[in-house]
N, C-alpha and C positions, 0 to 999 in steps of 0.2 A: 405680954398681956395678949389674950387672943386675935384674934380679924371677929368682926362682927358675920353672919351668911347674909346680909345686906346694908347696903348704905341708901341716906338718902340720897338724893340727889349733888345738893353741894357740900355734901364725901364723895362723891363717888369721883368728881373734876379736882376736886385736891389731890384725889389720891392719884390718875393718872396727872396732874400736874399741871389742869388745865385750867384754864378763870372760870369760876362759875359764871353761867351763865343758860337763864331758860331754855333761848334761842336752838343753843348746841344740846343744848339736852332733849329740845322737840321733837332735833332733826336727826339725830340715832335713835330714840321711839320709832322716825317717821320710816325710817334705810332701812326699819328692822337688824339693827345694827344693837341691839340691847333688848334686855327684856323686862321688863315690868310690873311693877304693881301700887293697887293706890289702897289708903292706910290716911281714909276722912281725903281732904286736898292732896294731902306728900306722893309725891312717887318716890316708891325704894325699887334699886337697883341689888341683884346680883352681886357680891362679890366677884366672881369668879369672868363676870365680865366687863373687868375693869383693866386685867392682861388680856380679854381679848380687843378689845378698842386701843390698848395702847400700841399695842405688838401693827393692827393694823397700822398706826397712824408711824410709828415709828416705821412702818415697811414701805411705809409710802403707796400703800392700800388704799386710803384713804385721808382727804388732809377736813378742815379747819379754817373757815372762808369767809371774809363780810364781807357786805356789798349791802350797806341800808340794815343789816342786819347781818346775824352768823349764821351758815350754812353749811351741812357738810358735804361735801364731791367727792361721789367714788373710783377709785381711780382705775381700778382694774376686775 
């Protein structure tokens, strides 16, 4: 089975291995860590950004933290 070119937010999070949460995705968009576009009310994310975000999490360049909600911290 081939990988689609773009993923929904839920599929994006599942592929990275993190919980699906709109605040996490919004924080990724606000910090310009992912490219995205909208189809109707859904945000779509390019498959290439999965590896980019996953590598940044694994290398400690970004962190996902909670404090009355989720947010992204840029460490480097």
